[in-house]
Each structure stands twice: as C-alpha cells, then as structure tokens.
Backbone as a chain_set.jsonl record, in Angstrom:
{"seq": "MPTIAEKQAILIEEFTFFDEWMDKYAHIIEMGKELPVLDDAHKNDDLLVQGCQSKVWLKAEKEGAHVRFHADADAIIAKGIVAMLIDVFDDQPAEEVAAADLGFLEEIGLKDHLSPTRANGLMSMIKQMKFYALAFSSVN", "coords": {"N": [[-13.896, 10.664, 7.932], [-10.217, 9.617, 8.331], [-7.673, 11.575, 7.429], [-4.891, 11.249, 4.985], [-2.741, 12.064, 6.153], [-3.576, 11.584, 9.028], [-4.088, 8.885, 8.685], [-1.175, 7.568, 8.362], [-0.087, 8.117, 10.822], [-1.884, 7.189, 12.523], [-0.783, 4.229, 12.057], [1.945, 4.307, 12.675], [1.835, 4.705, 15.407], [0.471, 1.687, 16.115], [2.714, 0.811, 15.833], [4.23, 1.219, 16.919], [4.239, 0.069, 19.287], [5.474, -2.801, 19.057], [8.695, -4.347, 20.045], [10.275, -5.762, 18.933], [11.377, -6.933, 15.191], [10.35, -9.115, 14.521], [7.974, -9.283, 15.199], [6.713, -6.605, 14.285], [6.377, -8.183, 11.522], [5.109, -9.651, 11.991], [2.629, -8.054, 12.368], [2.282, -6.987, 10.639], [1.924, -8.988, 8.289], [-0.385, -9.86, 9.012], [-2.028, -8.2, 8.317], [-2.039, -8.131, 5.959], [-3.779, -10.102, 5.845], [-6.361, -9.207, 6.328], [-7.129, -7.963, 4.131], [-8.929, -7.623, 1.423], [-9.526, -10.441, -0.789], [-9.045, -10.596, -4.008], [-10.296, -10.795, -6.976], [-10.535, -13.288, -8.944], [-10.127, -12.193, -11.572], [-9.825, -9.987, -12.388], [-7.32, -10.36, -11.695], [-5.221, -10.357, -13.654], [-2.333, -9.262, -15.917], [-2.887, -7.285, -16.685], [-3.321, -5.511, -14.016], [-1.277, -6.694, -12.637], [2.051, -5.441, -10.494], [4.529, -3.959, -11.883], [7.99, -4.529, -10.863], [8.01, -5.945, -8.955], [8.776, -8.229, -6.992], [7.392, -10.129, -5.849], [4.17, -11.609, -7.413], [2.4, -8.76, -7.055], [-1.068, -7.67, -7.494], [-2.932, -4.188, -8.487], [-5.774, -2.72, -8.503], [-7.337, 0.359, -9.446], [-9.835, 2.723, -8.556], [-12.106, 5.338, -9.643], [-13.774, 7.543, -7.768], [-15.647, 9.66, -7.577], [-14.229, 12.155, -5.992], [-12.852, 10.747, -5.29], [-9.679, 8.175, -5.069], [-10.291, 4.676, -5.174], [-8.56, 1.917, -3.565], [-7.721, -1.573, -4.796], [-6.481, -5.257, -3.927], [-3.708, -7.229, -4.205], [-1.651, -10.336, -3.553], [0.785, -12.853, -4.077], [2.547, -13.007, -2.012], [3.173, -13.927, 1.408], [3.949, -10.769, 3.132], [3.813, -9.023, 0.844], [1.848, -8.835, 0.187], [1.458, -8.222, 2.757], [2.111, -5.427, 2.881], [1.264, -4.059, 0.947], [-1.197, -3.987, 1.98], [-0.748, -2.678, 3.749], [-0.208, -0.294, 2.577], [-2.813, 0.514, 1.217], [-4.289, 0.844, 3.333], [-3.441, 3.642, 3.588], [-3.79, 5.303, 1.89], [-6.14, 4.205, 0.177], [-9.736, 5.251, -0.372], [-9.332, 8.573, -0.354], [-8.779, 11.57, -1.706], [-7.654, 11.412, -4.879], [-5.43, 13.936, -5.128], [-4.41, 14.42, -2.856], [-3.673, 12.138, -2.354], [-2.072, 11.433, -4.932], [0.164, 13.508, -4.379], [1.084, 13.032, -1.949], [3.894, 12.295, 0.852], [5.086, 9.947, 2.157], [6.45, 9.428, 4.914], [5.442, 7.458, 7.243], [6.379, 4.887, 6.989], [9.875, 5.448, 6.948], [9.761, 6.34, 9.73], [8.699, 3.846, 10.947], [10.616, 2.398, 10.72], [10.349, 0.021, 8.1], [11.485, 0.34, 5.985], [14.254, 0.094, 6.61], [14.763, -2.754, 7.131], [13.749, -3.759, 4.753], [14.213, -6.627, 2.178], [16.756, -5.963, -0.262], [15.513, -6.194, -2.683], [13.013, -6.102, -2.109], [12.5, -4.037, -1.355], [11.989, -2.729, -3.562], [10.202, -3.515, -4.496], [8.497, -2.633, -2.758], [8.408, 0.566, -3.555], [7.779, 0.492, -5.779], [5.142, -0.275, -5.919], [4.293, 1.989, -4.593], [4.836, 3.805, -6.693], [2.899, 3.225, -8.798], [0.239, 3.33, -7.344], [0.296, 6.031, -6.961], [0.571, 6.827, -9.332], [-1.761, 5.793, -10.186], [-3.6, 7.858, -9.122], [-3.003, 10.275, -9.785], [-3.529, 9.876, -12.206], [-6.564, 10.141, -12.053], [-6.762, 11.649, -10.706], [-6.263, 13.555, -13.016], [-8.795, 14.274, -14.716], [-11.985, 14.768, -14.907]], "CA": [[-12.868, 10.166, 7.537], [-8.687, 10.305, 8.5], [-6.938, 11.774, 6.526], [-3.687, 10.593, 4.808], [-1.744, 12.211, 7.472], [-3.605, 10.619, 10.691], [-3.775, 7.302, 8.652], [-0.193, 7.122, 9.082], [0.329, 8.632, 12.388], [-2.357, 5.605, 13.806], [0.213, 3.022, 12.13], [3.097, 4.645, 13.578], [1.502, 4.168, 16.809], [0.312, 0.259, 15.835], [4.288, -0.222, 15.279], [5.342, 1.576, 18.133], [4.094, -1.405, 20.706], [6.175, -3.971, 19.02], [10.27, -3.899, 20.172], [11.278, -6.83, 17.769], [10.856, -6.66, 13.771], [9.594, -10.22, 13.538], [6.198, -8.861, 15.97], [6.473, -6.147, 13.041], [6.604, -8.368, 10.3], [3.911, -10.355, 12.039], [1.616, -7.703, 12.185], [2.339, -6.477, 8.657], [1.39, -10.319, 7.453], [-2.078, -9.911, 9.749], [-2.857, -6.903, 7.743], [-2.395, -8.205, 5.166], [-5.018, -11.332, 5.976], [-7.625, -8.76, 6.25], [-6.325, -7.305, 2.928], [-10.364, -8.799, 0.741], [-9.206, -10.866, -1.625], [-9.477, -9.494, -4.831], [-11.696, -11.234, -7.854], [-9.238, -13.473, -9.927], [-10.361, -12.264, -13.32], [-8.682, -9.562, -11.901], [-5.478, -11.0, -11.184], [-4.301, -10.123, -14.949], [-0.876, -8.833, -16.141], [-3.086, -5.537, -16.73], [-3.03, -5.222, -12.825], [0.398, -6.246, -12.074], [2.558, -4.181, -10.52], [6.305, -4.314, -12.174], [8.948, -4.182, -10.332], [7.58, -6.45, -7.114], [9.652, -9.793, -6.822], [6.467, -11.451, -6.095], [3.061, -11.077, -8.358], [1.316, -8.039, -6.95], [-2.035, -6.856, -8.12], [-2.966, -3.281, -8.046], [-6.848, -2.421, -9.297], [-7.396, 0.946, -8.821], [-10.777, 3.022, -9.341], [-12.371, 6.881, -9.054], [-14.858, 7.192, -6.655], [-15.92, 10.622, -6.898], [-12.66, 12.917, -6.842], [-11.491, 9.651, -4.723], [-9.527, 6.879, -5.973], [-9.762, 3.638, -4.323], [-7.829, 0.53, -4.235], [-7.69, -3.157, -4.321], [-4.796, -5.666, -4.377], [-3.514, -9.281, -3.699], [-0.263, -10.326, -4.18], [1.275, -14.0, -4.267], [2.944, -13.571, -0.599], [2.137, -13.539, 2.662], [4.49, -10.298, 3.227], [3.909, -8.164, -0.163], [0.469, -8.876, 0.839], [0.731, -7.255, 3.42], [2.702, -4.01, 2.805], [0.186, -3.213, 0.207], [-2.322, -3.946, 2.907], [-0.565, -1.639, 4.511], [-0.147, 1.24, 2.411], [-4.256, 0.853, 0.816], [-5.181, 1.818, 4.78], [-3.394, 4.376, 4.0], [-3.78, 5.359, 0.559], [-7.956, 4.328, 0.234], [-11.075, 6.256, -0.18], [-8.739, 9.572, -0.386], [-8.444, 12.733, -2.975], [-6.394, 11.534, -5.933], [-4.417, 14.796, -5.481], [-3.944, 14.087, -2.218], [-2.917, 10.642, -2.536], [-0.479, 11.769, -6.202], [1.351, 13.947, -3.564], [1.666, 12.206, -0.463], [4.877, 12.211, 1.687], [4.691, 8.672, 3.07], [7.294, 9.479, 6.103], [5.655, 6.372, 8.412], [7.845, 4.421, 6.066], [10.62, 5.724, 7.63], [9.38, 6.38, 11.034], [8.477, 2.344, 11.502], [12.064, 1.554, 10.744], [10.352, -0.247, 7.256], [12.689, 0.494, 4.864], [15.44, -0.329, 6.43], [14.873, -4.355, 7.429], [13.47, -4.883, 3.385], [15.725, -6.216, 1.261], [16.772, -4.677, -1.443], [14.278, -6.519, -3.895], [10.748, -6.598, -1.144], [12.444, -2.557, -0.73], [12.266, -2.168, -5.352], [8.901, -3.816, -4.707], [7.578, -1.393, -1.836], [8.694, 1.862, -3.712], [7.234, 0.134, -6.959], [3.36, -0.345, -4.896], [3.691, 3.41, -3.875], [4.789, 4.899, -7.1], [1.638, 2.954, -9.199], [-0.575, 3.689, -7.011], [0.49, 7.454, -7.109], [-0.246, 7.143, -10.927], [-3.455, 5.463, -10.656], [-4.174, 9.093, -8.168], [-2.435, 11.559, -10.746], [-4.592, 10.207, -13.837], [-7.941, 10.428, -12.036], [-6.768, 13.923, -10.553], [-6.244, 15.0, -13.944], [-10.597, 13.612, -15.047], [-12.676, 15.325, -14.168]], "C": [[-11.252, 10.345, 7.923], [-8.526, 10.448, 7.165], [-5.421, 11.168, 6.275], [-2.292, 10.827, 5.829], [-2.35, 11.25, 8.616], [-3.583, 9.717, 10.286], [-2.446, 6.683, 9.539], [0.134, 7.622, 10.539], [-0.414, 7.451, 13.219], [-1.303, 4.263, 13.745], [1.726, 3.219, 12.549], [2.876, 4.288, 14.686], [1.141, 3.073, 16.704], [1.341, -0.097, 15.963], [4.615, 0.36, 16.87], [5.004, 0.164, 19.897], [4.527, -2.188, 20.313], [7.921, -3.49, 19.59], [10.609, -5.189, 19.227], [10.146, -6.766, 16.405], [9.97, -8.174, 13.855], [8.072, -9.934, 14.071], [6.024, -7.585, 14.983], [6.045, -6.778, 11.814], [5.383, -9.297, 10.126], [2.675, -9.517, 12.178], [1.272, -7.161, 10.759], [1.454, -7.774, 8.042], [-0.035, -10.168, 7.878], [-2.581, -8.572, 9.182], [-3.202, -7.113, 6.318], [-3.273, -9.809, 4.621], [-6.016, -11.079, 6.081], [-7.527, -7.943, 5.221], [-7.942, -8.495, 1.984], [-9.469, -8.974, -0.001], [-9.682, -10.409, -3.147], [-9.638, -10.747, -6.633], [-10.63, -12.031, -8.822], [-8.879, -13.237, -11.548], [-9.451, -11.054, -12.799], [-7.216, -9.28, -11.645], [-4.728, -11.307, -12.508], [-2.646, -9.515, -15.005], [-0.854, -7.302, -16.387], [-2.224, -4.989, -15.462], [-1.182, -5.373, -11.877], [1.18, -5.306, -12.212], [4.235, -4.63, -10.882], [7.269, -4.061, -11.241], [9.0, -5.386, -8.867], [8.324, -8.086, -7.371], [8.389, -10.744, -6.726], [5.348, -10.573, -6.905], [2.124, -10.027, -6.922], [0.344, -7.654, -7.761], [-2.561, -5.644, -7.667], [-4.902, -3.029, -8.916], [-7.153, -0.715, -8.613], [-9.119, 1.861, -9.465], [-11.265, 4.106, -8.955], [-13.486, 6.769, -8.999], [-15.173, 8.888, -6.474], [-14.67, 11.211, -7.331], [-11.807, 12.029, -5.486], [-11.366, 9.231, -5.14], [-9.791, 5.979, -4.611], [-9.492, 2.175, -5.001], [-8.244, -0.604, -3.83], [-6.665, -3.893, -4.919], [-5.244, -7.045, -3.868], [-2.086, -9.124, -4.088], [-0.411, -12.221, -3.628], [1.765, -14.302, -3.089], [2.799, -12.884, 0.2], [3.296, -11.385, 2.728], [4.563, -8.618, 2.141], [2.519, -8.341, -0.102], [-0.044, -7.595, 1.732], [1.191, -5.642, 4.06], [1.751, -2.955, 1.452], [-1.291, -3.554, 0.973], [-2.087, -2.818, 3.73], [-0.653, 0.063, 4.125], [-1.66, 1.436, 1.455], [-4.697, 1.361, 2.004], [-4.189, 3.386, 4.303], [-4.044, 5.695, 2.972], [-5.828, 5.718, 0.183], [-9.018, 5.314, 0.077], [-10.23, 7.539, 0.319], [-8.577, 10.403, -1.281], [-7.162, 11.951, -3.686], [-5.629, 12.839, -5.872], [-3.985, 14.326, -4.503], [-2.693, 12.419, -2.032], [-1.854, 10.816, -3.621], [0.4, 12.273, -4.775], [1.681, 14.081, -1.857], [2.659, 11.843, -0.203], [4.577, 10.6, 2.667], [5.804, 8.492, 4.062], [7.07, 8.449, 6.87], [6.614, 5.566, 7.917], [8.723, 4.204, 7.061], [10.499, 5.67, 8.9], [9.47, 4.67, 11.677], [9.398, 1.65, 11.15], [11.212, 0.436, 8.81], [11.241, -0.532, 6.165], [13.567, -0.075, 5.317], [15.866, -2.173, 6.867], [14.023, -4.583, 6.372], [15.069, -5.631, 3.288], [15.948, -6.173, 0.236], [15.653, -5.119, -2.204], [12.924, -6.524, -3.51], [11.121, -4.315, -1.409], [12.036, -1.981, -2.394], [10.254, -2.781, -5.054], [8.193, -2.726, -4.13], [7.705, 0.179, -2.375], [7.562, 1.333, -5.04], [5.354, 0.175, -6.826], [3.286, 0.936, -5.229], [4.187, 4.292, -5.628], [3.257, 4.654, -8.527], [0.586, 3.561, -8.491], [-0.675, 5.899, -6.637], [0.062, 7.678, -8.494], [-1.268, 7.083, -11.108], [-3.891, 7.573, -9.972], [-3.632, 10.048, -9.328], [-3.698, 11.4, -12.27], [-5.544, 9.987, -13.234], [-7.35, 11.738, -11.636], [-6.888, 14.554, -11.619], [-7.416, 14.294, -15.104], [-10.705, 13.966, -14.423], [-14.355, 14.425, -14.127]], "O": [[-10.954, 11.53, 7.776], [-8.94, 9.856, 6.169], [-4.799, 10.666, 7.211], [-1.314, 10.138, 6.121], [-1.714, 10.293, 9.058], [-3.071, 8.935, 11.086], [-2.354, 5.961, 10.531], [0.93, 6.917, 11.158], [0.058, 6.868, 14.195], [-0.994, 3.512, 14.67], [2.525, 2.295, 12.707], [3.67, 3.486, 15.177], [1.563, 2.738, 17.811], [1.457, -1.294, 16.228], [5.23, -0.244, 17.749], [5.493, -0.225, 20.957], [4.244, -3.104, 21.085], [8.264, -2.312, 19.497], [11.805, -5.152, 18.941], [8.922, -6.646, 16.359], [8.928, -8.258, 13.205], [7.095, -10.321, 13.429], [4.813, -7.464, 14.802], [5.392, -6.108, 11.015], [4.795, -9.674, 9.112], [1.61, -10.132, 12.126], [0.246, -7.016, 10.095], [0.424, -7.577, 7.398], [-0.892, -10.372, 7.018], [-3.537, -7.983, 9.684], [-4.114, -6.635, 5.643], [-3.344, -10.368, 3.527], [-6.899, -11.936, 6.046], [-8.002, -6.851, 5.533], [-7.965, -9.726, 1.958], [-8.583, -8.135, -0.164], [-10.772, -9.853, -3.277], [-8.644, -11.346, -7.046], [-9.869, -11.319, -9.476], [-8.045, -13.669, -12.343], [-8.238, -11.264, -12.833], [-6.408, -8.366, -11.481], [-3.868, -12.181, -12.618], [-1.956, -9.42, -13.99], [0.037, -6.453, -16.396], [-1.146, -4.395, -15.468], [-0.442, -4.738, -11.126], [1.339, -4.534, -13.158], [4.933, -5.432, -10.262], [7.136, -2.92, -10.799], [9.898, -5.516, -8.034], [7.922, -8.836, -8.26], [8.286, -11.824, -7.308], [5.399, -9.357, -7.09], [1.404, -10.528, -6.058], [0.716, -7.24, -8.859], [-2.789, -5.651, -6.457], [-4.935, -3.311, -10.114], [-7.185, -0.576, -7.391], [-9.514, 1.661, -10.613], [-11.048, 4.264, -7.753], [-14.24, 6.164, -9.761], [-14.977, 9.406, -5.375], [-14.091, 11.052, -8.406], [-10.763, 12.316, -4.902], [-12.187, 9.043, -6.038], [-9.617, 6.313, -3.439], [-9.807, 1.573, -6.027], [-8.938, -0.817, -2.836], [-6.045, -3.598, -5.941], [-6.233, -7.644, -3.445], [-1.503, -8.217, -4.683], [-1.354, -12.727, -3.02], [1.692, -15.472, -2.712], [2.46, -11.701, 0.196], [2.794, -10.804, 1.766], [5.08, -7.544, 2.446], [2.069, -7.383, -0.73], [-0.915, -6.725, 1.73], [0.874, -4.994, 5.057], [1.663, -1.753, 1.201], [-2.369, -3.327, 0.423], [-2.938, -2.131, 4.294], [-0.933, 1.082, 4.757], [-1.734, 2.537, 0.909], [-5.482, 2.307, 1.941], [-4.522, 4.327, 5.024], [-4.606, 6.732, 3.326], [-6.493, 6.743, 0.032], [-8.824, 6.367, 0.683], [-10.358, 7.697, 1.533], [-7.921, 9.79, -2.124], [-6.02, 11.874, -3.234], [-4.946, 12.883, -6.896], [-3.011, 13.613, -4.742], [-1.562, 12.032, -1.74], [-0.73, 10.394, -3.345], [1.178, 11.511, -4.2], [2.218, 14.828, -1.04], [2.924, 10.842, -0.868], [3.903, 10.45, 3.686], [6.206, 7.33, 4.129], [8.084, 8.055, 7.447], [7.722, 5.559, 8.453], [8.681, 3.283, 7.877], [11.227, 4.815, 9.405], [10.151, 4.343, 12.649], [9.316, 0.422, 11.154], [12.273, 0.134, 8.264], [11.561, -1.604, 5.65], [13.992, -0.97, 4.587], [16.994, -2.664, 6.878], [13.299, -5.557, 6.582], [16.193, -5.495, 3.771], [14.967, -6.449, -0.456], [14.761, -4.287, -2.365], [11.939, -6.812, -4.189], [10.224, -3.488, -1.57], [11.773, -0.781, -2.473], [9.293, -2.212, -5.571], [7.433, -1.989, -4.756], [7.148, 1.041, -1.695], [6.495, 1.942, -5.123], [4.57, 0.641, -7.652], [2.424, 1.287, -6.036], [3.82, 5.464, -5.701], [2.719, 5.616, -9.076], [-0.037, 4.418, -9.119], [-1.557, 6.645, -6.211], [-0.705, 8.589, -8.806], [-1.936, 7.811, -11.842], [-4.507, 8.327, -10.725], [-4.616, 10.715, -9.646], [-4.335, 12.198, -12.958], [-6.023, 9.122, -13.966], [-7.512, 12.774, -12.28], [-7.362, 15.688, -11.695], [-7.026, 13.85, -16.184], [-10.089, 13.939, -13.358], [-15.26, 14.84, -13.404]]}, "num_chains": 1, "name": "protein.A"}
C-alpha cells in the first residue's frame, strides 16, 4: 500500500499531464465519478461536512490502526475534491492522516483555482478527515 506521500506524488504526476485548468477540473470530476456512492442512510446531518457550500457527507471508520473514508457530495466538483482526498488518506494509519502535510494541493495548483467558498470547503473536508483520524489514533 503506497504511503500518503507516495499517493500525493502520484497525483502530482497525474496533474502534470494537463496544461489547461479546464482539463484538470475534468480530471477531478472523473475522480468524483469513480467514487463509490454513499448509501442514502449515511447522507444525514451527522455526516455533513460543515463549511462546504455544497452538501458533502463524510463517513470514517477505524480498521485496526488504519482509517477508512467514504464520502459523497451533491456537486460534481465537491465530489471530485473529496474523492481526491480519499485517494490520499483512505486506508492509511490514523496517526499519519492526522499529521499529514497536503503539499500536493499547492503543487497541482488547486488552491489557486478554487473560488473562496470552494477553498473553504476543501479546508473543511481536510479538517474533518484529520479530526476523525485524530480521534481514531487516540482510541486503542
């Protein structure tokens, strides 16, 4: 299983193939389309990520020392962004998720190409994922 750093490097490499930002957005949207649909039973207020313009539901489970993430969103860009974060964080040790530096987001230029509300949503998703990981890392 690749580490968080290795997964980020893979994404950076994928995004170097695209010269135009519209192509990068299209790639993010495709990542969202590949994300398994979250069961409607989990699309509730308890799993809503606060601070997102769109509705983003994020479910986390502890599997041994690792954390597993499942998500869905009602907007295609938001779903693609959360899919990209899941690609990096899913099935990784909880302590490593909680401490991870997500330099790839700046490296691929995503932060510079999001509206302020989408950028806030991205930060909210990251914060929620790290919060889950921190909670799981403190439970034996």
